[in-house]
N, C-alpha and C positions, 0 to 999 in steps of 0.2 A: 297450154295451161287453159282451163275452162272457168269462165268467170261467172258470176250471177249478175243478174240484171239489176241496173240502177248501182254497181259499184260492188257488188257482194263479191265474196271469194271463195265459192265453191270448191274450187280446185287449190285454195293458196297453198303455200309449202308448209306451214306450221300447224294446220288443221286438217284432218281426215275430210274426204268427201261426205257430202250428206245426201242420201238418196232423195229423188224428186219428191217423194212422197214427205219427207220433214222439214220442206221448205215454207210453203204458204201456210200450210194446214195448223201446224203447231201456233204459229203467231196468231192466226186468227182463233185459235181454241183458246188462247192465252186472253187475246183482247174480249171476248165474249165473256170467260169467266170474270175478269176484271170488271165488265158492265154490270155483271148480275150482283157482284157483291157491293158494288157502290150505289146500284137502283134499291137493294134491300136496305143499305144505312140510310140513304134519302127519305125512304118511306118511314122508317123508324124515326129521324129527326121530325119528320112531320111537317105540317103545313103552317108553322108559326115559327118566327126566326127569335127566340130567347136566348139569353145567355148561355152557354154551355161551357163546363171547363177545357180551355184551351181555346175556345172560339167564341168568347165573348163579343169580339167585334161584330159578329153577324148581326147583334142587336143594332149596331150603331148604323151598318149599311143599310139594313132594312128603312129603318127610320128615316134615314137621311134620302133614300130613294122616294120613300113617299113623301117627302117634304119637296123633291124636286118634280114630281109627278103631279102635285098639288099647286105648283106654281110658284112656291116660295123660294125656289133656288137652292143653291146648297148651304143649308142652315137647318137649326133646330127649333123646334117650338120652346124648349127651356134650355137652362144651362146645361151644357155638355163637357164630358171630358175632352181634354183636359183643362180647358180654359175659354173654351165658346160661349160666348153669351146668347141668351134666347133671341132667336129672329135675326142674328146678325151673321154675314156670310162667314165660311168657313173653308180652308182649303188644306185642312189637316187630313182628308182623307182621300183614297184615290179617286180623282174624276171617272175614270174610265170604269171601273168595277162598278160606281154608283150608278152610271148610265146603263150598264148592262142591267141591273137589276129594276131600274127605271124602264127600260124597254120593254121588259119581261112583264112588269105590272101593267104597263100600258096596253099590251095584247091581250093578256090572262086576266086582269084584275090581280088584286093583292093576293097572290097565293105563292108563298115561299117554296112550297114543294115542285111547284112547275119550274122555278128558277133553279131549285137543286137538280132536278131531272135533266134539265136543259145543260145544266153545268156539269153533270156527269157524264153525259153523252159527249161533251166537247174534250173533257180532261182525259178521256179514252185516249185521245190522240198523244197523251203522254207515254204511253205505251209504245207506240208507232215510233216515235222519234226516239225513245231510249232504243229501240230495236235498231234503227237505221244507225244512229251514233256509235252505238258498239259495233255493228257490223262494219262500218268503215273503218274502226280501229283496230278490231280483233277478229274479224270473220262471222260468218252466220251464226254458229253454234253459241258463240258468246252472246250475240244480239239476242238470240233466241231466250237464253236463259236470264239474261239481263231483263227483257220484257216481262217474264216470267216473275222474275223476283219484284219488279216495280209493281206487279199487279197485286202481289201479296203482302206488299208493306202496308201494315196497318194504319201508319200515319197517312199516307197517301188515300187509302181509301176513305178515311174519315174528311180530310180536308177536300176532297173530291166533292163532297155533298154539304161541307160546313159553307155558309154564305160570306166567303171571304176570298183574298187575292190569290193565296197560295198556288191553287193548282192552276189558274191561268198564267201565273208569273211563270211557273215551271215549264209550262207549253211553251212561252215565249222564249225561254233560257236555253231548253234543249233544240229549239228550232234554230236558235242563232248560232249554237256550236255545231249543228249540223251543216248549216251554209257555210260559216266561217272554215270548215273543213274543205267544202266543195269550192269555194272561191280560191282558196289557197293553191290548189292544183289546177283548177281551170276557171279562168276568168270569164265568166257569163254576166252581162249587163244585168239579165233579169235577176240572177242570184245576188248580185250586189245591191240591187233595189230591195228584194224580200229580206237580205240581212238587215238593212236599215230599217225596215219596218217590224222585223221581228226586236229587236232591239229598243224600237220607239214605243212598242207595245208593252214591252216588260218594263221600262222607264215608266210609263204611266201607271203601271200597277205596283211598281216599287224603284221609286226615283235613285236609289243608288246604283241601279245598274247603269245609269248615266256616267258615272265614275269609271266603272269597268269597262264600257264601251271602248274609248280611246285605246285601252290596253289590249282589247282583244284585237281591233284593227291593226295596231302597232304589231302584234305578233303575226298577224297574216302578211303586212308590208315585209317584214325582217325575213320570213322563213319563206316567202311564196316562190315557186320555181319559174314563175315569169313576173318579174315585178308589175306590181298592179298600176294601170294607168291613172292619171290624176282624175279622169273624168269618171272612172268607176269608183273612187273614193267619193268624188263628189255626190253621186248617185247615193250611196250609203249615208253619207252625214248629210245631205239634203232630205230624204224621205224621213229620218229620225229627226229632223229639226220640222219638219212639215207636221209631224205628230205632237209634239212639245211645244213649240212655239204658240199656236193657238190659244193653249192654256197660260201660257205668259200673259199675252195680250188680255185675255179674260181677267187675270188676276189685277192686271193694271187698272183696268175700267171699274173692277170691283173695289179695290182697296186705294188705289190713286198712288200705288207704290209697286216697285219692282219686286216680283216674286217668281223664279222661273218655273216652279210647278207646285210643289207642295211645301206645307210651313210644320210638318212634323220633327224635321231633322235636328231643330236645336232644343226643342224639348226633350228628344232621346235623348242627346249628349248631357243636356243640362240635368234632368231628373236622374240617369243612371249613374252620374258623377257627382252628385250633389253631396256637400259635406254631410248630411242626415245619413247618408249611406252608409258611413263609417268606412270600416274596411272590409265588410261582409255585404254582399249585393242582395238587396231585396227586390225581387222583381215585380212587387205589388204594390212598392213605394210610389207613389206620385208626388213630387216635389210641389209646392204650391208657387204659384206667379209670384215673383217678387212686387212689392207693393208700387215701385216706381215704373214699373211696366203696364201698369193696369189702365185700361182707357187707350193703349195703342192700336194700331191695326196689326192683324196678323204677321204680315211680312217685317213690320218693326220688331215684334215680339221675337219671330223667328230671329234674326240677325243678331238681337240683344242675349237671346239665350244661349247662341253659340258662343259669344265673347264670354259669358258668365262660365259655360262650361269649358273652355279652354283655360279662364282664368284658375278654375278648380285645380286642374290639372298642373299648370304652371307652379301655383301656390305651394303644391305638396305633392310632387311627383312620387313620392314613396308612399303614400297612401292610395294615389292612382294604379301604380303597379299592383299592390296588395289587393286592392277592389278588383282589378283586371283578374288577377288569379283566382279569386273567389268566385268571378263568374263563369270560369270554366266547366265546375261541374253542373251548373245550371244549364249549360249550352249543351254538354255531352252527358245529359242525364240517362243513366244506364239503369238504376237500380228500383225497385218497388220503394215506396214511400207512403208513410201513414198519411202524407198531405194530401195523397191522390186518391181518388175513387178506385175500385177494384178494375173497373173497366179501363180506366187509364192507365194503370199499372200493368194490366195485361197489354194494350196496346204499345205500351212501350217497350215491353219485352219482346213483342212480337215484330219490331221495328228494328231501332237501331242497336238495341241489345244484342239481337239475334244475328244482324246483319254485319255489324262491325267486323267482326273477324274475316269475314270474307271481303270487307272493301279492303280491308290492311294487305292481306293476301294477293287479292287482285294487284293492288299497287306493287307488290315485290315482284310477283310472276311476269309482269308486263314492263318490268323497268327498262329493258333494252329498246322500248318503243317511246321513250319518254319523251322525245323531241316533238313527235306529233300529238303528244299528250299535255303538252306544254299549257295550251289555253284551259285545260279542267283544272289542271294543278293550280294555276293561277286563280281561277274564280274561287275554289275552295279556300285556297289561301288568303283571298281578298274578303271573301264572305266572313270567314272564321275571324279575321282580325278586325273585322267592323263590329262584329256582336259582341265579343268578348271585350272590348274597350267600350261599349255601349251599353245597348240592352240584349240579354242574352236569355233565350228560351227555346225550347225544342223546336217550336213551330218557325222560327226564325232560320233553322238549321237544314230545313226540307228541302230548299234548293239545291244545297250543297249533297244531300244525301241523293238527289236525283242524278247530280254529276256522278257521284262516288258508284251509283249501282251498274255504269259501264264497267267498273272494275270488279265488281261482285260477279257480274257475269262471266267475266273473264276467269275468274277464280274458280267457279262452277266447273267452267271445261276444264281447267287444269287438274282439278281434284278428281272429276269423273274419269280422266284418263289415267291418273295415278292408282285409283281403284279398278282399273281394267272395265269400266263402265261402259266405254267408246272404243270400238275397233278401229285401227288404222289401217284402211286400205290402200294408202299411197305406195310406191316404189318404196321399199324398204331403206333404201340409199339417201332417199330424200324426206321420208317421215322423220316426226319428231315426236317425243312423248309429252308434249304440253307446251304452254305460251313461252316458258323459260327459256327456249331455243329457237327463238324467231328468225326465220330468215325471208325477206320480203322484197320481192321482184318489183320494181317501178315500172310501169308500162302504162299505154296509153288506156287501156281498158281496165287495169287493177291498179289503182292509186289509193294511197293511205293506208 
């Protein structure tokens, strides 16, 4: 059996062979088209960072980076959302993304357009990792389809140019998934190190990944063909810790109190489950800080808001359930709305609304490969549960959309074969008509 370089499966038993011309060239074409679309949008957003629909936080990150560059640390010149006082340090926002903008502004001056363009170039790696992850699971054609779908996904195009954490976080997440599959099959010390760094970078962009990290590593340990050595696990844990703990030390020096990373988790749970929300979630509602918490340090406020939030849930679990159910339409927002601009409605339709059937069909036709897909299922379930019980909005769903693009790519291959758009040139006794009949040979050269 012929295998593609880097673990691809040009001759895998469930997909037809792909001519040499169709291997790197279409992937490169997809990446180029993705770059062009993103550059055009970055230029349209321009050389300023103003609040725009779905990306109001870019205004905050721009202001915070300018303050850091001006020697004022992570602070604002005036009172800021949600409860940061003027000229007081804050740990509410991603340190890593703020430093990215600070670095760009330090080199090029205050030019958000330059930051957008650099971010666009870096975020095109999302296309590559989508291709790699899908190819490892379902073959090269599915990988190519997934990369093309990712490139055309309107939300991904928009957030690759918006000065927010989403695009970089997806990059870290996809890289971590690729590395997890690799170390599960072949324990290489360098891959364990890279896995820890990917998880660490993702955690610095969205700290909830720290909760998922042991779940992912636990899956690797429990399903690995060769049980990982303790030293390998220590390398992953150590590299992740080396990225997070310096900020823990920074927080202690700044606030004189313990805060592992960011101080936004308590407010998320508190505001999203506040009694004033009733039983119908309002994503625009920001609960006021209780009077007895004013004047406390951010770490103390964060812990107190966690306690308040859990108290809301325990005091009225029925309301919490109703509120949670009301968040589902906000998270899986499908249809146009008068609350949105025409461009937002169009972007929604050209993203999740259009792609969801492919994602679901892909889950169906790849079900016989469920064991190796478990980390993808787990992340989507984890991320969905997190946000429908706290803050639900389409932009928080994007990392799960990036994972689900893997299954959408598999669905495209299956549907193309069903429609006769792909010729099967394998031996008729070995060929199959789609992903629904998967036969997988585990060899040293073709794994996963």
